[in-house]
C-alpha positions in Angstrom: -115.0 -58.5 -65.5 -113.8 -61.6 -67.9 -116.3 -63.3 -69.7 -114.6 -66.7 -69.4 -115.0 -67.5 -65.7 -113.9 -70.6 -64.6 -117.6 -71.6 -64.1 -118.7 -70.9 -67.6 -115.7 -72.9 -68.7 -116.5 -76.0 -66.6 -120.4 -75.4 -67.5 -119.3 -75.6 -71.3 -116.8 -78.6 -71.0 -120.0 -80.2 -69.5 -122.3 -79.7 -72.0 -119.7 -80.4 -75.0 -119.6 -84.2 -72.8 -123.3 -84.2 -73.1 -123.9 -83.1 -76.6 -123.2 -86.4 -78.5 -125.5 -88.3 -76.2 -128.1 -85.1 -76.8 -127.8 -84.9 -80.3 -128.3 -88.4 -80.7 -131.5 -88.8 -78.7 -132.5 -86.1 -81.0 -131.6 -87.3 -84.0 -132.8 -91.1 -83.1 -135.8 -90.6 -80.7 -137.5 -87.6 -80.5 -137.6 -86.7 -84.2 -138.3 -90.3 -85.2 -141.0 -89.8 -82.6 -142.3 -86.5 -84.4 -142.3 -87.8 -87.7 -144.5 -90.8 -86.7 -147.0 -88.5 -84.9 -146.9 -86.4 -88.4 -147.3 -89.7 -90.8 -150.0 -91.0 -88.9 -152.4 -88.1 -89.8 -151.7 -88.6 -93.5 -152.3 -91.0 -96.0 -148.7 -92.0 -97.5 -148.9 -94.3 -100.8 -145.0 -94.9 -101.4 -146.0 -96.9 -104.7 -148.1 -93.9 -106.0 -146.0 -91.1 -104.6 -149.2 -89.3 -102.7 -148.9 -88.0 -99.6 -152.5 -86.6 -98.3 -153.5 -85.3 -94.7 -156.1 -87.1 -93.4 -156.4 -85.8 -90.0 -158.0 -88.4 -87.7 -159.1 -91.0 -89.9 -156.3 -93.5 -89.4 -156.9 -93.3 -85.3 -161.0 -93.9 -86.4 -160.1 -96.7 -88.6 -157.5 -97.8 -85.6 -161.1 -98.0 -83.0 -162.9 -100.2 -85.8 -160.5 -102.7 -86.6 -161.6 -105.9 -85.9 -158.1 -107.4 -86.6 -156.2 -105.0 -84.8 -158.4 -106.1 -81.7 -157.3 -109.8 -82.2 -153.6 -108.7 -82.7 -153.8 -107.1 -78.8 -155.4 -110.3 -77.4 -152.6 -112.3 -78.8 -149.8 -109.6 -77.5 -151.4 -110.0 -74.2 -151.1 -113.6 -74.1 -148.0 -113.4 -75.6 -146.4 -110.8 -73.1 -148.3 -112.6 -70.2 -147.0 -116.3 -71.0 -143.4 -114.8 -71.4 -143.3 -112.2 -68.6 -144.4 -115.0 -66.3 -142.5 -117.9 -67.4 -139.2 -115.7 -68.1 -139.0 -114.1 -64.8 -140.1 -117.4 -62.4 -137.5 -119.9 -64.4 -134.9 -116.6 -64.2 -135.5 -116.4 -60.3 -135.5 -120.4 -59.8 -132.1 -120.9 -62.1 -130.3 -118.0 -59.9 -131.4 -119.6 -56.8 -130.1 -122.9 -57.7 -126.9 -121.4 -59.1 -126.4 -119.4 -56.1 -125.2 -122.6 -54.2 -122.0 -123.3 -53.3 -121.6 -126.3 -55.3 -118.9 -127.5 -57.7 -120.2 -127.4 -61.7 -121.9 -124.2 -61.1 -120.1 -121.9 -63.5 -120.3 -124.3 -66.1 -123.9 -124.3 -65.9 -124.2 -120.4 -65.2 -122.2 -120.4 -68.7 -124.5 -123.1 -70.6 -127.4 -121.0 -69.5 -126.3 -117.6 -70.5 -124.9 -118.5 -74.0 -128.2 -118.6 -75.9 -128.1 -114.5 -74.9 -125.1 -114.4 -77.4 -126.5 -116.2 -80.1 -128.1 -114.1 -83.0 -131.8 -114.1 -82.8 -132.2 -115.2 -86.3 -129.9 -118.0 -86.6 -131.4 -119.4 -82.8 -134.8 -119.0 -84.8 -134.0 -120.7 -87.6 -132.7 -123.6 -85.8 -136.1 -123.6 -83.6 -138.1 -123.9 -86.7 -136.4 -127.1 -87.9 -136.7 -128.6 -84.7 -140.4 -127.8 -84.3 -141.2 -129.1 -87.7 -143.3 -132.8 -87.7 -140.3 -134.5 -88.4 -137.8 -132.2 -86.2 -136.1 -133.5 -83.3 -138.4 -132.2 -80.5 -140.9 -134.4 -81.7 -138.1 -137.4 -82.5 -137.3 -137.1 -78.6 -141.3 -137.3 -77.9 -141.3 -140.2 -80.4 -138.4 -142.0 -78.5 -140.4 -141.5 -75.2 -143.6 -143.0 -76.7 -145.6 -139.7 -77.3 -147.0 -138.7 -80.2 -145.9 -135.0 -81.2 -148.1 -132.4 -82.6 -147.5 -130.0 -85.5 -146.2 -127.4 -83.2 -146.1 -124.7 -85.5 -149.6 -125.3 -87.2 -151.7 -125.4 -84.1 -153.4 -122.4 -82.7 -152.3 -122.8 -79.1 -149.4 -125.1 -79.8 -147.8 -122.1 -82.1 -148.3 -119.5 -79.4 -146.7 -121.7 -76.8 -144.0 -122.7 -79.2 -143.1 -119.0 -79.8 -143.2 -118.3 -76.0 -140.8 -121.0 -75.3 -138.5 -120.1 -77.7 -138.0 -116.7 -76.5 -137.7 -117.7 -72.8 -134.7 -120.3 -73.4 -133.2 -117.7 -75.8 -133.5 -114.7 -73.1 -134.0 -116.4 -69.7 -130.1 -116.1 -68.9 -130.2 -112.7 -69.1 -132.7 -112.2 -66.3 -130.7 -115.0 -64.8 -127.6 -113.0 -64.7 -129.4 -110.0 -63.0 -131.3 -112.1 -60.5 -127.7 -114.0 -59.5 -125.9 -110.5 -58.7 -128.8 -109.3 -56.9 -128.6 -112.7 -54.5 -125.2 -112.4 -54.0 -125.6 -108.8 -52.6 -128.1 -110.1 -49.8 -126.0 -110.3 -46.2 -125.7 -113.8 -45.5 -125.7 -112.8 -41.6 -129.6 -112.0 -42.5 -129.7 -115.3 -43.3 -128.1 -116.9 -40.4 -129.9 -114.9 -37.9 -133.3 -115.9 -39.5 -132.3 -119.4 -39.4 -131.4 -119.3 -35.5 -134.7 -117.7 -35.0 -136.5 -121.0 -36.7 -137.3 -119.4 -39.6 -137.2 -122.0 -42.9 -136.3 -121.9 -46.2 -139.4 -120.8 -47.7 -139.8 -118.1 -45.1 -136.3 -116.9 -45.5 -137.0 -116.8 -49.4 -139.9 -114.7 -48.7 -139.2 -112.4 -46.2 -135.4 -111.7 -47.1 -134.8 -112.8 -50.4 -137.6 -111.2 -52.3 -137.7 -107.8 -50.6 -133.9 -107.1 -50.9 -134.1 -108.6 -54.4 -137.2 -106.2 -55.4 -135.2 -103.6 -57.2 -133.8 -106.0 -59.6 -136.9 -107.6 -59.6 -138.4 -104.2 -60.9 -135.7 -103.8 -63.6 -136.2 -107.4 -65.1 -140.2 -106.9 -65.0 -139.7 -103.6 -67.3 -136.8 -105.1 -69.2 -139.3 -108.0 -70.3 -142.5 -106.7 -70.6 -141.0 -103.9 -72.9 -139.2 -106.8 -74.8 -142.0 -109.0 -74.9 -144.4 -106.1 -76.8 -141.4 -105.8 -79.3 -141.2 -108.8 -80.5 -140.7 -109.8 -84.2 -138.3 -111.8 -85.6 -139.5 -114.7 -83.9 -142.8 -114.3 -85.1 -141.9 -113.8 -88.9 -139.7 -116.6 -89.1 -141.0 -119.0 -87.0 -145.2 -118.6 -87.8 -145.6 -115.5 -90.5 -148.5 -114.3 -87.8 -150.5 -117.8 -88.5 -152.1 -120.2 -88.3 -154.5 -117.6 -89.1 -154.1 -114.7 -87.0 -153.4 -116.9 -83.7 -149.7 -115.2 -83.4 -150.0 -111.9 -85.3 -148.9 -109.8 -82.3 -148.9 -106.0 -82.6 -145.8 -105.2 -84.2 -146.2 -108.1 -86.3 -149.2 -106.2 -87.7 -147.4 -103.0 -87.7 -145.0 -104.6 -90.0 -148.0 -106.3 -92.1 -149.8 -103.0 -92.6 -147.1 -100.9 -93.4 -144.2 -103.0 -95.5 -146.6 -105.5 -96.7 -149.8 -103.4 -97.6 -147.9 -100.0 -97.7 -150.6 -98.5 -95.5 -147.6 -96.3 -94.1 -150.2 -94.0 -92.5 -152.0 -96.7 -90.4 -148.6 -98.6 -89.6 -147.6 -95.1 -88.2 -151.0 -95.0 -86.2 -150.2 -98.2 -84.9 -147.1 -97.5 -83.7 -148.0 -94.5 -81.9 -150.7 -96.9 -80.0 -147.6 -99.3 -79.4 -145.8 -96.4 -77.8 -148.7 -95.4 -75.7 -149.3 -99.1 -74.3 -145.1 -99.3 -73.5 -145.2 -95.9 -72.2 -148.5 -96.8 -69.6 -147.0 -100.5 -68.6 -143.7 -98.5 -67.8 -145.4 -95.7 -66.3 -147.7 -98.0 -64.4 -144.9 -100.1 -62.8 -142.5 -97.4 -61.8 -145.6 -96.0 -60.1 -146.3 -99.2 -58.1 -142.7 -99.7 -57.2 -143.3 -97.7 -54.1 -146.0 -100.7 -52.8 -143.4 -103.3 -53.2 -139.9 -102.3 -53.6 -138.2 -102.3 -50.5 -136.5 -98.7 -49.3 -139.0 -97.1 -52.3 -140.9 -94.1 -50.8 
């Protein structure tokens, strides 16, 4: 019997096609995850050249770390503000730009263009604009309003970081929502309008259910992204004033690369991974309750 049958050759071709993706996932995802888990069980002093196994001591330190709790609170505030503002504004813009009006293409390009700008360059420009003598306070002064020192107040610093991030990325979710809205059959709106349904009823009963898969996608992307914000914090506030904008990933950076506690930094990485995985899994499980056609 011939060993190289047609079925085996076909399977081999399939394995060869998926091999680069599998090797990439192994080298850049699974192996790093395993190494982070191993490093979290050790105390690694790069400057001293020591690598000592300490078991669960880093995890015990994690539970007793007051600064970590502060970082978790700041992360929660940042994530909540970013997700609510980003998704709401993106959906509003998508609904407005889905109308058959002249000039909508220009506005679509305008709102999406910040997504294409370098993150660091974008943040540096906003850092200058948010200074006490910057253009934001200059505009407020022209309107007769005395603007605050945006990056030096506990509340205003967090608001500033959220707004800068929302303006940068709202265009991406807007495009996704816009594509979903254009896929809603127009006869459904016409039939509902004939039955006497108003704009809000049509939006709530037709639009939201039919674009709910896109809402799930954008919510997952935005929540995961909100937990991974770093460059904006590093450039705008450096975690300050105090620790008011020290989110979890910036606290991880401080522990690992400023204080050289690489073992403890790896432990915080494990915590971040657990939080992201738990939130993503929770949203995926809850999709059956509010995403159309999910069972």
